[in-house]
C-alpha positions in Angstrom: -19.5 -31.9 55.7 -22.7 -30.6 54.2 -23.8 -27.3 52.8 -24.8 -26.1 56.3 -21.4 -26.3 57.7 -20.0 -23.0 58.7 -22.8 -22.4 61.2 -25.3 -19.8 60.7 -23.1 -18.0 58.2 -24.6 -20.2 55.5 -27.8 -18.3 55.8 -26.0 -15.2 54.5 -26.4 -13.0 57.6 -25.5 -13.3 61.3 -28.3 -13.4 63.9 -29.0 -10.0 65.2 -26.4 -8.3 63.1 -26.5 -7.0 59.6 -23.5 -7.0 57.2 -22.5 -3.5 58.2 -21.9 -4.7 61.8 -19.1 -6.9 60.7 -15.9 -5.0 59.9 -13.3 -6.1 57.5 -9.7 -6.7 58.5 -7.0 -4.2 57.7 -5.7 -4.4 54.1 -8.9 -6.1 52.9 -9.7 -3.5 50.1 -6.1 -3.4 48.9 -6.1 -7.2 48.7 -9.4 -7.1 46.8 -8.1 -4.5 44.4 -4.9 -6.4 43.7 -6.8 -9.7 43.3 -9.2 -8.2 40.9 -6.4 -6.6 38.8 -4.3 -9.8 39.0 -7.3 -12.0 37.9 -8.0 -9.6 35.0 -4.5 -9.6 33.7 -4.1 -13.3 34.1 -7.4 -13.9 32.2 -6.2 -11.5 29.5 -3.1 -13.7 29.2 -5.2 -16.9 29.3 -7.4 -15.7 26.4 -4.6 -14.4 24.1 -4.8 -17.2 21.5 -8.6 -17.2 21.0 -9.1 -13.8 19.3 -6.2 -14.5 16.9 -7.3 -18.1 16.1 -8.6 -17.2 12.7 -5.3 -15.6 11.7 -3.3 -18.6 12.9 -5.7 -20.9 11.0 -5.2 -19.0 7.8 -1.4 -18.5 8.2 -0.7 -22.1 9.2 -3.3 -23.7 7.0 -5.0 -25.4 10.0 -8.2 -27.4 9.8 -11.2 -26.2 11.9 -10.5 -29.0 14.4 -6.9 -28.1 14.7 -7.8 -24.5 15.4 -10.4 -25.5 18.0 -7.8 -27.7 19.8 -5.3 -24.8 19.8 -7.9 -22.6 21.5 -9.1 -25.3 23.9 -5.8 -26.4 25.3 -5.2 -23.4 27.6 -8.8 -23.5 28.7 -8.7 -27.2 29.6 -5.4 -26.8 31.5 -6.7 -23.6 33.2 -9.7 -25.5 34.4 -7.9 -28.6 35.7 -5.0 -26.5 37.1 -7.4 -24.9 39.5 -7.4 -28.1 41.6 -3.7 -28.1 42.6 -3.4 -24.3 42.7 -6.4 -24.1 45.1 -4.7 -26.7 47.4 -1.3 -24.9 47.1 -3.0 -21.6 48.1 -4.4 -23.3 51.2 -0.8 -24.2 52.1 1.2 -21.2 51.1 -1.2 -18.3 51.0 -2.7 -16.2 48.2 -0.1 -13.4 48.2 2.8 -15.7 47.3 0.7 -17.9 45.0 -0.7 -15.0 43.0 2.8 -13.6 42.5 4.1 -17.0 41.5 1.3 -17.7 39.0 1.8 -14.3 37.4 5.5 -14.7 37.1 5.2 -18.3 35.7 2.6 -17.1 33.1 5.2 -14.7 31.7 7.2 -17.5 30.1 4.4 -18.9 27.8 3.2 -15.5 26.9 6.7 -14.4 25.8 7.2 -17.7 24.0 3.9 -17.4 22.1 4.8 -13.9 21.0 7.2 -15.5 18.5 5.8 -19.0 18.0 5.3 -19.8 14.3 4.4 -23.5 14.2 1.3 -25.3 15.3 3.2 -27.5 17.7 4.8 -24.4 19.3 1.3 -22.9 19.7 0.1 -26.0 21.4 3.1 -26.2 23.7 2.8 -22.6 24.7 -0.9 -22.8 25.2 -0.5 -25.8 27.5 1.7 -23.8 29.9 -0.4 -20.7 29.4 -3.3 -22.6 31.1 -1.8 -21.7 34.5 -3.0 -18.1 34.0 -6.6 -19.3 33.9 -6.1 -21.3 37.1 -5.5 -18.1 39.0 -9.1 -18.0 39.9 -8.5 -20.8 42.5 -5.9 -18.5 44.1 -8.0 -15.4 44.3 -11.1 -16.9 45.9 -9.4 -18.2 49.2 -7.2 -15.1 49.3 -10.1 -12.6 49.1 -12.3 -14.8 51.3 -9.8 -14.6 54.2 -10.1 -10.8 54.5 -13.9 -10.4 54.7 -16.5 -11.5 57.3 -19.1 -14.0 56.2 -21.9 -11.5 55.6 -19.7 -9.5 53.1 -17.9 -12.3 51.3 -20.5 -12.7 48.6 -20.1 -9.2 47.3 -16.3 -9.3 47.7 -15.9 -12.5 45.8 -18.3 -11.2 43.2 -16.1 -8.1 42.7 -13.1 -10.3 42.4 -14.9 -12.6 39.9 -15.4 -9.5 37.7 -11.8 -10.2 36.6 -13.5 -12.5 34.0 -13.6 -9.2 32.0 -10.0 -10.0 31.1 -11.3 -12.3 28.3 -13.3 -9.4 26.9 -10.3 -7.1 27.2 -8.3 -9.7 25.2 -11.1 -9.9 22.5 -11.1 -6.2 22.0 -7.4 -5.2 22.5 -5.3 -8.1 21.3 -6.3 -8.0 17.6 -6.2 -4.2 17.6 -2.7 -4.0 19.1 -1.6 -6.7 16.7 -3.0 -4.7 13.7 -1.4 -1.5 14.9 2.0 -3.0 15.6 2.6 -6.7 15.8 1.7 -9.9 17.7 5.0 -9.7 19.6 4.1 -6.2 20.9 0.6 -7.3 22.0 1.9 -10.4 23.8 4.9 -8.7 25.4 2.7 -6.0 26.7 0.7 -8.6 28.6 4.0 -10.2 29.8 5.0 -6.8 31.2 1.6 -6.5 33.0 2.0 -9.9 34.5 5.4 -9.0 35.8 4.0 -5.8 37.3 1.2 -7.6 39.0 3.5 -10.3 40.4 5.8 -7.6 41.8 2.9 -5.6 43.3 1.8 -8.7 45.2 5.2 -9.3 46.6 5.9 -5.6 47.6 2.5 -4.4 48.8 0.1 -7.3 48.8 -1.2 -8.0 52.3 -1.3 -11.4 53.8 -4.4 -12.8 55.3 -4.2 -12.0 59.1 -4.0 -15.1 61.2 -3.9 -17.4 58.3 -3.3 -21.0 59.3 -1.5 -23.0 56.5 -3.0 -26.3 55.7 -0.7 -29.0 57.2 -2.2 -32.1 55.5 -0.7 -33.4 52.2 -2.2 -32.3 48.9 -3.7 -35.7 48.0 -5.4 -35.9 51.3 -6.9 -32.4 51.0 -7.9 -33.1 47.4 -9.6 -36.3 48.4 -11.4 -34.5 51.2 -12.5 -31.7 48.8 -14.0 -34.3 46.5 -15.9 -35.9 49.4 -17.0 -32.5 50.6 -20.8 -31.9 50.2 -20.2 -28.3 49.2 -17.8 -29.2 46.5 -20.0 -32.0 45.1 -23.2 -29.9 45.1 -21.8 -26.6 43.9 -19.6 -28.2 41.3 -22.8 -29.4 39.6 -24.4 -26.0 39.8 -21.3 -24.1 38.8 -20.8 -26.3 35.8 -24.2 -25.0 34.6 -23.8 -21.3 35.5 -20.1 -20.7 34.7 -20.1 -23.4 32.1 -23.0 -21.6 30.3 -21.1 -18.3 30.5 -17.9 -19.9 29.0 -19.9 -21.8 26.4 -21.9 -18.8 25.1 -19.0 -16.4 25.4 -17.1 -18.7 22.9 -20.0 -19.9 20.7 -22.3 -16.9 20.5 -20.3 -15.3 17.7 -20.8 -18.3 15.5 -24.5 -18.6 16.5 -25.2 -15.0 15.6 -23.3 -15.1 12.4 -25.1 -18.3 11.3 -28.6 -17.5 12.4 -28.7 -13.7 11.9 -26.1 -13.2 9.2 -24.0 -10.8 11.1 -20.4 -10.0 10.1 -17.6 -11.5 12.1 -16.9 -8.2 13.8 -20.5 -7.5 14.6 -21.1 -11.0 16.0 -17.9 -10.7 18.2 -18.9 -7.3 19.5 -22.3 -8.6 20.6 -20.7 -11.6 22.2 -18.4 -9.3 24.1 -21.5 -7.5 25.4 -22.8 -10.9 26.7 -19.5 -11.5 28.5 -19.4 -8.0 30.0 -23.0 -8.1 31.3 -22.4 -11.6 32.9 -19.2 -10.3 34.5 -20.9 -7.2 35.9 -23.8 -9.3 37.2 -21.5 -11.5 39.2 -21.0 -9.1 42.2 -24.8 -8.5 42.1 -25.3 -12.2 42.7 -22.9 -12.2 45.6 -24.6 -9.1 47.1 -28.0 -10.7 46.7 -26.7 -13.9 48.4 -25.4 -11.8 51.3 -28.8 -10.3 51.7 -31.2 -13.1 51.0 -29.0 -16.3 51.1 -27.6 -18.0 48.1 -30.4 -20.6 47.6 -33.3 -18.4 46.4 -30.8 -16.4 44.3 -29.7 -19.6 42.5 -33.2 -20.8 42.0 -34.3 -17.5 40.5 -31.2 -17.3 38.3 -31.6 -20.8 36.9 -35.3 -20.2 36.2 -34.4 -17.1 34.2 -31.8 -19.0 32.2 -34.3 -21.7 31.4 -37.0 -19.3 30.2 -34.6 -17.1 28.2 -33.2 -20.2 26.5 -36.7 -21.4 25.5 -37.5 -17.9 24.2 -34.3 -17.7 22.2 -34.9 -21.1 20.6 -37.7 -19.7 18.5 -35.1 -17.5 16.7 -37.0 -14.2 17.0 -35.8 -11.0 15.4 -32.2 -9.9 16.3 -33.3 -7.2 18.7 -35.6 -9.5 20.6 -33.0 -12.3 20.6 -30.4 -9.9 22.0 -32.8 -9.1 24.9 -33.1 -12.9 25.7 -29.4 -13.6 25.4 -28.5 -10.6 27.6 -31.1 -11.6 30.1 -29.5 -15.1 30.1 -26.0 -13.5 30.6 -27.2 -11.5 33.6 -28.8 -14.6 35.2 -25.7 -16.7 34.6 -23.5 -13.9 36.2 -25.8 -13.7 39.2 -25.7 -17.5 39.6 -21.9 -17.5 39.5 -21.7 -14.9 42.2 -24.2 -16.8 44.4 -22.3 -20.1 44.1 -19.1 -18.6 45.5 -20.9 -16.6 48.1 -22.0 -20.0 49.4 -18.5 -21.4 49.2 -17.2 -18.4 51.2 -19.5 -19.0 54.1 -20.0 -22.7 54.1 -16.4 -23.9 53.9 -13.8 -23.5 56.7 -11.0 -21.1 55.7 -8.2 -23.7 55.5 -10.3 -25.6 53.0 -11.6 -22.8 50.7 -8.7 -23.2 48.2 -9.1 -26.9 47.8 -12.9 -26.7 47.4 -12.6 -23.7 45.1 -10.2 -25.7 42.9 -12.7 -28.5 42.6 -15.7 -26.3 42.0 -13.8 -24.0 39.6 -12.5 -26.9 37.6 -16.1 -28.2 37.2 -17.2 -24.8 36.0 -14.5 -24.4 33.5 -15.0 -28.0 32.1 -18.7 -27.4 32.0 -18.2 -24.9 29.2 -17.0 -27.5 26.7 -20.0 -29.7 26.3 -22.6 -27.1 25.2 -20.7 -25.9 22.1 -20.2 -29.5 21.0 -23.9 -30.2 21.5 -25.0 -27.0 19.8 -22.7 -27.8 16.8 -23.9 -31.4 16.6 -27.6 -30.4 16.8 -27.2 -27.8 14.1 -25.3 -30.3 11.9 -28.1 -32.8 12.3 -31.1 -30.6 12.1 -30.1 -27.3 10.5 -31.4 -25.5 13.6 -30.1 -24.5 17.1 -33.6 -24.9 18.6 -33.1 -28.3 20.2 -29.7 -27.3 21.6 -31.2 -24.3 23.4 -34.1 -26.4 24.6 -31.6 -28.8 26.1 -29.9 -25.9 27.8 -33.2 -25.0 29.3 -33.7 -28.6 30.5 -30.3 -28.6 32.2 -31.0 -25.2 33.9 -34.4 -26.6 35.2 -32.7 -29.7 36.5 -30.2 -27.6 38.3 -33.0 -25.5 39.8 -34.7 -28.7 41.1 -31.4 -29.9 42.5 -30.8 -26.6 44.4 -34.4 -26.7 45.8 -34.4 -30.3 46.9 -30.8 -31.0 47.7 -29.2 -27.8 48.8 -32.1 -25.8 50.3 -32.9 -28.3 53.1 -29.3 -28.1 54.3 -29.4 -24.4 54.7 -32.9 -24.4 56.3 -31.9 -27.1 58.8 -28.9 -25.1 59.9 -30.6 -21.8 59.9 -33.5 -22.6 62.2 -31.5 -23.4 65.4 -29.2 -20.5 64.8 -32.1 -18.0 64.4 -33.6 -19.3 67.6 -30.6 -18.2 69.6 
């Protein structure tokens, strides 16, 4: 299957009918609201360790590498876990799987509320990764409620649940300071229980959903061979990987280059995350209106230019403009990628393909910080690292234009002639 599969829906609009002519099914907006809230809470849980990492490092006498591994474990598991969870959602449906993921995540959150050794933090973080994999449950679930011409915006709104990481950055340390780590973590555990129960009691099921009948390994292999999964995994590794990488690495960059305090650098990094999150539904909406390909090309071009401009280390105010511009472009690109998944993949396969693409995006966030750190260590400057980011974005732009665009055009022409 190539990117054009899914008939003329891959162009973003139906022939002779705009998005407003395609009604949503009953329960769609309730499902979208629950999915957004569930994704937000699960991402808050997924990011519980990161904002407290400096405290764990000091309290347990961890090396920088040990602290990095502690933070990375749930992220890695959350990325890889999207593959089986996406396939399970194809089989059992998003309502049940969202409830199950939320309930399962309660255990590691409660465990980590009282963990006091490094090994305990690693073990809890490993299981906590399932909360980050909830993304692969929400995409096929939301996708099933909306017609093709509205899926980009709907999936973009769902994707705004990424804000859960920013919520954790702001609230987890503050609640810990005001009371204790146990109170902060148990609050999240209670919210997970509330979300899981809400899905079971009032969460609608996708009308007419046909459970995938083929075994998991067969569906996983098919997803890996799928042209959509292969092409969009590469692009999502750039757009979402860039979002993850800068969300995690920007505080250190700002502190090193511009001498900001830890709090000041973290606050500006949170602004980067928030803007990228808000831009995600904008990317989906633009893909609904103009198709995903030109939106992706424009977004990657902006990322490339902003990275080049930031590499010259201008004043803090000017650099903030460049980084926020990059954040908006990455968010738009993320929304456009899954707008294309939503219209180009048959509904019974959306979960499996989402798992593969989502895993690639999550894993794509690990290489840039390593490269940036290595470049800075070797040169005393981040300029080469940012230039490399620009090169990667430009390579992605060329790939979209030469590999993905012809698929969409070839499919769109006969459909528009009808």
